[in-house]
N, C-alpha and C positions, 0 to 999 in steps of 0.2 A: 551842519556838518564841518569838519575839517579834515585835513589830509594830514595824515602820519608819515614822514620818510623815515626808511630806516638806511642810510647812505653806506654803512659798515658791512650789512650783509649783502645790499645789491651789487657792490664792488667785488664780494668775491665770487671768481668765477669756479665753473666744475669743470675739470678735463678730465679726459677716457683717456687712458693709457693702459697698455700694453702691460700684462702683467710682469714681462721680463726685464723692463727697468723700473721696478718697484725703489730698490736701493739707490738708486741713479738719483732718480727721480726725488725721492724725499730730501735727498741732501741737497740737490740745485733748487727746491722749491722754499727751504730753510735759508739759502744764501739770497734768495731772490728777496725775500721777505726782511732780509738782516739789507741788503742793498738801497731798497725801494720802499719799504713799510709798506709793501703790499701784500696781500696774501692770495693762494691759490687752495681748491679743495681738490684732490685729485681721486678719482676712483679706479680702480684696477681690475684689468679680466683677460679675459681672450681678445684677440681684436676681432674674431669673424662675431662673437658675442657682444663686443660693442658697439660694431657697425648696425646689428639690429636693433638695437636699443636707440641708436640716431637716427634710424630711418624710423621708426615710431617715436619720434618728438621729443627724446630725452634733454634736457638742458644742457648738453654739454657743449662749452664754448671752441674748446681743442681737440681733437683726435690725435694721440699720436700711437701709432701703429707698429706692430712687428713686421708687418710686410706690407710692400707698396700697394700691392693689387687692390688690398680693402680701399685705401685714399683715390687710387684711380675709379674704382667703382662709385665709390659716393661721388665724386666728380661728373662722372657721364649720366648720373642720375639726377643730378643740378641740385644734390644736398649740399654742396660747397660751389664757392664761386671759381677757385682756383684749384690746382692738385698738389700745392703744398712744398714740403723742402724737403729731401734726407735731412736727417740729423743724426744717424748712427750706421754702422753696419754690425749686424749680429752675429755672433758665434757659437758654435755647440760644444759642449762639454760632457764627458761620461766621467758620471759620480757615483760614489758610494759612501754608506755610513763607515764608522772607524771600525765596526765589528764586521762588517762587509767579507763575507770569503772571498768576492769576485778580486781579481786582480786588474789595475788599470794600465791600459796602456794605449796609444796613439792607433794602431792597428785592429784592436778590437781582440787581439788574441786569446786574453784571458777572458773575453766572454765566449766567443767561440769553444776553449776549453772546458769552461763550468756545464757549457750546454751538451757538449760531448760524455762529458762525464754523467750526465743526469741529475747534477746538482744545484742546476738554476732554479729556484722556486717562483719567482716574481720579481720582474722588471718593470719600472715607469717611465713613461712619456707621455707629455702633454697629448690631449685628444685630438689626433690629424684633421678630424672633422671642421675643427672652426681655430682651433689654434696654429697659427704657425713654426712655432718650434717644434711641437709635435708632427706637423706635415714635413718638415725637414728631418727629423728623428727618421721618421717611417723611410723615405727618400734615401737617407745613408745606410738604414739597415738594409733595405732591396742593394743598393749599389756592392754592399758587401757580402750578401748572400745568406744574410741572416734571418730576414723578415717573416718567412714561412714558418721556420723554427722557434723564432721568438714570437709569435703570435699570440699564442695559448699560454703564455708566461704574462702578457702584457697587463700590465693597471695602469690604467689613463688617469691622470691629472684634467681636470676643467679647466687649468691652463697650465703653462709652464711652471709658475709659482708652487703649485699643489703638485705637480709632478718631482720638482726638486723634494720638497718636503717629505713624498713619499721615498725617492731614492737614498734622501741621508740620514732619513729616522730610525732605518733599523727596519721599516714595514716592508722593505723588498731590499733586493740584492744588489740593487744601483739602478742606475737611468740614466738617459740621454736628457741633458738639462741645458737652460740657457748657460753660457759662462758667462755671465753678469751675473746671475744669481749663486753660481757656485763659487764665486771670489769673493763674494757680500761674506763680511764677518760673522755674522749671524750662523751662515752657511757651513762656511771654513770650519768652525767650532765643531761641528758633527760629521764633518766628514772629510772625506779628499776627494780630488777631480783631475781630470787632466784635459786640455782642450784639444777638440778633433781635429782633422785636417778640413781646413776649408773645402778643398777640391773633390771633397764625398757628396755636397750637398750642394744645391742651389744656393745663391746670395739672399741671404737676408738683409733685403732693402729696408729699412725702418726708416717711414716719411709721416712727417706730421701736416696738419691743416687746421685752419680757423675753421670755423663754422659759420652761417650767417648768423648766428645769436650770439658772436663774439664782440664783447664790449671793448672799452681802453684797456683795462688791467689784462685782460686775456689776450690783446694784442701787444701789448708790454711784455708780457710772459712770453709769448712767442717769438718775439727778436731776440729775448734773454735768453733761450734757449740754443739761439744762434751763434752766442758769443763765445769768446775764447775761454771764460770761466764757468760756464755749463759745459762746453765740450772737453774741459780737461777733465771734470767729473765724471764725463760718458768713457773717456778713454781710461782712467784709474779702473772702471770696473769692465776692463776686458773688449769694450765696443772701437772696432774702427771707424775711423771718421770722415765724412764725405768731404771734397771741395765745399769750402763756403759757397752760398748762392744767395743773391740779393732778391731780396721778398717786396713788392707790394703788396700796401695792408692794404 
């Protein structure tokens, strides 16, 4: 008998990442490969669903959450040895397809008007049960007194990326989605967006952590995500940047 080693496959870690950072992460991962010669594989989804997968043994080596509460939850359960680092501050946007009758404004007056006229048909947000951006969208709509009126018109995305597709594809009149997705060229070409005031919802503190499965490449990529080049990409996609933290691996 003899052993066959596959070093190239073994060294490609699988990363779990919140759907709202897809376009930023794709760009950062490409830069990482160019700079180091190493690759990562990224699986996107809602933070709540990714946590469930990690708790059931999914082979993720890093988890990038859209809400720090999920990282703290994993740490309290003993799934991770630290509570990780903040890597970005998320923001919400009101978005619609180019043919939508919804007028976009930061105070949501256009949405209120469409509701009052009985002309709003469908409105998209991520599922607030397991997607942080959906949870904050619900909080914002409650804050401005629109949740009860809107509830019967809501279409839920499995994650915020799917909600953005609903909002910008014309299948809904619009939606509240991640600013980072609305700013991406792929979505900008399909519609319009406006950033919503931060004071209307709780902060989206996006935190990441290494799991106990993390190997050398994952640890290197984790550190890369905290460096200026990666932080610049997050900034380009509308994220706020937390102060740099020193992390012991």
